[in-house]
C-alpha positions in Angstrom: 10.1 -1.0 30.0 11.6 0.6 26.9 14.8 1.5 28.9 15.1 -2.1 30.1 14.7 -3.5 26.5 17.3 -1.0 25.3 19.7 -2.1 28.1 19.2 -5.8 27.1 19.9 -5.1 23.4 23.0 -3.1 24.3 24.2 -6.0 26.5 23.7 -8.5 23.7 25.5 -6.3 21.2 28.4 -5.9 23.6 28.6 -9.6 24.1 28.5 -10.2 20.4 31.4 -7.9 19.7 33.4 -9.5 22.5 32.8 -13.0 21.0 33.7 -11.6 17.5 37.0 -10.2 18.9 37.8 -13.5 20.6 37.0 -15.5 17.5 39.2 -13.2 15.3 42.2 -13.8 17.6 41.7 -17.5 18.2 40.5 -18.6 14.8 40.9 -16.0 12.0 39.7 -18.4 9.3 36.4 -19.2 11.2 35.9 -15.5 11.8 36.3 -14.7 8.1 33.9 -17.5 7.1 31.3 -16.2 9.6 31.7 -12.6 8.3 31.5 -13.7 4.6 28.5 -15.9 5.3 26.6 -13.1 7.2 27.3 -10.5 4.4 26.2 -12.9 1.7 23.0 -13.8 3.5 22.3 -10.1 4.1 22.7 -9.3 0.4 20.5 -12.2 -0.7 17.6 -10.8 1.4 17.4 -7.8 -1.0 17.4 -9.9 -4.2 13.9 -10.2 -5.8 12.8 -13.4 -7.6 14.6 -14.0 -10.8 12.9 -15.0 -14.1 13.7 -18.5 -15.2 11.4 -19.2 -18.2 7.9 -18.3 -19.4 5.3 -20.5 -21.0 2.0 -19.5 -22.8 -1.2 -21.6 -22.8 -4.9 -20.8 -22.9 -7.5 -20.8 -20.2 -10.3 -23.3 -20.9 -13.0 -23.6 -22.1 -11.5 -21.8 -25.2 -14.7 -20.7 -27.0 -13.0 -17.3 -27.0 -9.2 -17.9 -26.8 -7.8 -16.2 -23.7 -4.0 -16.6 -23.5 -2.3 -17.2 -20.2 1.4 -16.4 -19.6 3.1 -18.2 -16.7 6.3 -16.6 -15.5 8.3 -19.3 -13.7 10.8 -17.7 -11.3 13.3 -18.7 -8.7 13.8 -17.0 -5.3 16.2 -17.8 -2.5 13.6 -16.9 0.1 11.3 -19.7 -1.0 11.8 -22.9 1.0 13.6 -25.7 -0.8 12.2 -29.2 -0.8 13.5 -31.2 2.2 14.5 -34.1 0.0 14.0 -35.5 -3.5 10.9 -37.3 -2.4 9.2 -34.3 -0.6 6.7 -31.8 -2.2 8.0 -28.7 -4.0 7.0 -25.5 -2.1 5.3 -23.2 -4.6 4.0 -19.6 -4.4 1.8 -17.9 -7.0 1.3 -14.2 -7.5 -2.0 -12.5 -8.4 -3.6 -13.7 -11.7 -3.6 -10.4 -13.6 -5.6 -9.5 -16.7 -3.7 -7.3 -19.2 -4.6 -5.5 -22.4 -2.3 -4.7 -25.3 -4.3 -2.9 -28.1 -7.3 -5.0 -28.7 -5.8 -8.2 -27.2 -6.6 -9.2 -23.7 -4.6 -11.9 -21.9 -3.7 -13.0 -18.3 -0.3 -13.4 -16.6 0.8 -14.9 -13.3 4.1 -15.5 -11.5 5.0 -18.9 -10.1 7.9 -18.8 -7.7 10.0 -21.7 -6.4 13.4 -22.2 -4.8 16.5 -22.1 -7.2 17.3 -25.7 -6.4 14.1 -26.7 -8.2 14.9 -24.7 -11.4 18.5 -25.7 -11.5 19.3 -27.5 -14.8 15.9 -26.8 -16.6 17.7 -24.8 -19.3 19.7 -27.9 -20.3 16.9 -30.5 -19.9 13.6 -30.3 -21.9 12.1 -33.1 -19.8 12.9 -31.3 -16.6 11.5 -28.0 -17.9 8.4 -29.8 -19.2 7.8 -31.4 -15.8 8.2 -28.1 -13.9 5.8 -26.4 -16.4 3.2 -29.1 -15.6 3.8 -28.6 -11.8 3.1 -24.9 -12.3 -0.1 -25.6 -14.2 -1.3 -28.1 -11.7 -0.8 -25.6 -8.9 -2.7 -22.9 -10.8 -5.6 -25.1 -11.4 -5.7 -26.1 -7.7 -5.3 -22.6 -6.2 -6.8 -20.3 -8.8 -9.8 -22.6 -9.7 -9.2 -22.3 -13.4 -8.6 -24.9 -16.1 -5.7 -24.5 -18.5 -4.7 -26.3 -21.7 -1.7 -28.6 -21.3 -0.6 -27.7 -24.9 1.7 -24.9 -24.0 4.4 -23.0 -25.9 7.7 -21.7 -24.6 7.6 -17.9 -24.7 10.5 -16.3 -26.6 11.5 -14.3 -23.5 12.1 -15.5 -20.0 9.5 -13.1 -18.5 6.2 -11.7 -19.8 6.0 -8.1 -18.7 8.4 -6.0 -16.8 10.7 -8.1 -14.5 11.0 -5.0 -12.2 7.6 -5.9 -10.9 9.2 -8.9 -9.1 10.6 -6.4 -6.6 7.2 -6.2 -5.0 7.7 -9.6 -3.4 10.6 -8.2 -1.3 8.2 -6.6 1.1 6.9 -10.0 2.2 10.2 -11.0 3.9 10.8 -7.5 5.3 7.4 -7.2 6.9 6.7 -10.8 7.9 10.1 -12.4 8.6 9.7 -15.3 6.2 11.7 -18.3 7.2 14.5 -19.2 4.7 16.0 -22.7 4.5 19.8 -22.7 4.6 21.0 -26.3 4.4 20.4 -28.1 7.7 19.7 -25.0 9.7 16.9 -22.5 9.3 17.5 -18.8 9.6 15.0 -16.0 9.8 15.4 -12.8 7.7 15.1 -10.4 10.6 17.9 -11.7 12.8 18.3 -10.3 16.4 21.5 -9.9 18.3 20.4 -13.0 20.3 20.2 -15.2 17.2 23.7 -14.0 16.1 25.0 -14.9 19.5 23.7 -18.4 19.2 25.4 -18.7 15.8 28.7 -17.4 17.1 28.7 -19.6 20.2 28.1 -22.7 18.1 30.4 -21.8 15.2 33.3 -23.8 16.6 31.1 -26.9 17.2 29.5 -27.3 13.8 29.4 -25.3 10.6 26.8 -25.8 7.9 28.3 -26.4 4.5 26.2 -24.6 1.8 28.4 -25.3 -1.2 27.6 -28.0 -3.8 23.8 -28.2 -3.4 22.4 -30.2 -6.2 19.1 -29.7 -8.1 16.1 -31.6 -6.8 15.3 -34.7 -8.9 11.8 -34.2 -10.2 11.8 -37.6 -11.9 11.9 -39.6 -8.7 8.6 -41.1 -7.9 7.4 -39.0 -4.9 6.1 -40.5 -1.7 3.9 -37.5 -1.2 2.3 -34.9 -3.4 4.7 -33.1 -5.9 3.5 -29.7 -4.8 3.5 -28.1 -1.4 1.6 -24.9 -1.2 3.3 -22.1 0.8 0.7 -20.8 3.2 -0.7 -17.4 2.2 -0.7 -16.4 5.9 3.1 -16.0 5.6 2.6 -13.3 3.0 0.9 -9.9 2.7 -1.9 -9.6 0.2 -0.5 -8.6 -3.2 -1.9 -5.4 -4.6 -3.9 -5.9 -7.8 -2.5 -4.4 -11.0 -5.6 -2.8 -12.7 -6.4 -3.3 -16.4 -4.9 -0.5 -18.3 -4.1 0.8 -21.8 -1.3 3.1 -23.0 -1.8 5.1 -26.1 0.3 7.7 -28.0 -1.9 10.3 -29.6 -0.7 12.6 -32.4 -1.1 16.4 -32.2 -4.5 17.6 -33.3 -6.1 21.1 -33.3 -4.7 22.8 -30.2 -3.8 19.5 -28.5 -0.1 18.6 -28.4 1.3 15.1 -29.1 0.6 13.1 -25.9 0.6 9.8 -24.0 -2.9 8.8 -22.8 -3.2 6.1 -20.1 -6.6 4.6 -19.4 -6.9 2.7 -16.1 -10.0 0.7 -15.2 -10.1 0.8 -11.4 -12.1 -1.6 -9.1 -15.8 -0.6 -8.5 -15.0 0.1 -4.9 -12.9 3.1 -6.0 -15.5 5.9 -5.9 -13.5 9.1 -6.1 -10.2 10.5 -7.4 -9.5 11.3 -3.8 -8.8 7.6 -3.2 -6.1 7.7 -5.8 -2.4 8.7 -5.5 -0.9 9.7 -8.8 2.8 10.3 -9.3 4.4 11.1 -12.7 7.9 11.7 -13.8 9.4 12.1 -17.4 9.5 8.3 -18.0 7.3 6.6 -15.5 3.7 6.7 -14.1 2.7 5.4 -10.7 -0.9 5.1 -9.6 -1.7 3.7 -6.1 -5.1 3.1 -4.5 -4.0 2.0 -1.0 -5.2 -1.4 -0.1 -6.9 -2.0 -3.5 -4.6 -1.7 -6.5 -1.3 -0.4 -7.7 0.1 0.4 -11.2 3.7 1.2 -12.2 4.5 1.6 -15.9 7.3 2.9 -18.0 6.0 5.5 -20.5 6.8 5.0 -24.2 7.9 8.7 -24.6 9.4 11.3 -22.4 6.6 13.5 -21.1 6.2 16.9 -19.4 5.0 15.9 -15.9 4.1 19.5 -15.0 1.4 19.6 -17.6 -0.2 16.2 -16.7 -4.0 16.2 -16.4 -6.2 13.4 -15.0 -9.9 12.8 -14.9 -12.0 10.2 -13.1 -15.2 8.7 -14.5 -17.3 7.8 -11.4 -19.7 5.6 -13.5 -17.1 3.6 -15.3 -14.6 3.8 -12.5 -12.0 4.8 -15.1 -9.1 7.2 -14.7 -7.8 8.9 -17.8 -4.3 10.4 -17.5 -3.1 12.7 -20.3 0.7 13.5 -20.5 2.0 15.9 -23.1 5.1 14.6 -24.8 8.3 16.7 -24.7 9.1 18.4 -28.0 11.8 16.6 -30.0 15.3 18.1 -29.8 16.3 16.8 -33.2 17.0 19.5 -35.7 
């Protein structure tokens, strides 16, 4: 069976190269357009979501103020609205609780297609409407209530934008469908699908240039939001609550970075944890439960790292001696 499958794939690949050779000779311009389009789509698959803007509001009831930061991002792999009157496909990341010093807050990513975010930097009304779309979606899916009196955060993203790379695995593992104009292509393309594209390239060619932003101000015929089914995506690892401290030297203890990580109650032993440390970064992974990746505030000596796990509090304490200063 494996040999038969291999022969079929080799046959398809051979046919594809023959069609490419014929196309290069008969219509060099069409050949070049196909190559450029294929290379562009391939590079786009490895681009993570990009920050657009960030708002801060509070989760209600606000007896004790709990601030919520909403990172609104754009991503080519999100479906675009089919028309100006259709719902906007939206995806939300995990609602994560963070701690900075004595302050606790929450942060969540909201992701839409770039056609939805186009023009928000130049239009306060458009930006305001998209912010309310995001808050509506959070209230419906996360079962929380948020204040509509929000503020624009001074930066476009709350946290480290590198964490957006985690969404790349969704397309890689699950072949998320990506809208490309009138046609729909799948991230993991087989030789057979390329053959179909090549065989039809002389008949019709989808024009991708000049796509305009979706008009959020048109009165929609349907709901404004379309939820992207979570069955298309792998569960997102939870980022545990954590605190990073820099401790001065005392007694025989050197100057050090201390990272406190509160793990889920289901983590019962340090054997469940995978800890990886380099001079500038710390990675802690509990497969299937949570994952933490942080940049350290000082360069540390990873060889002298020590870690302890409190089985009662389910807390891991990582101590990392800071490298001596080289300044004279």
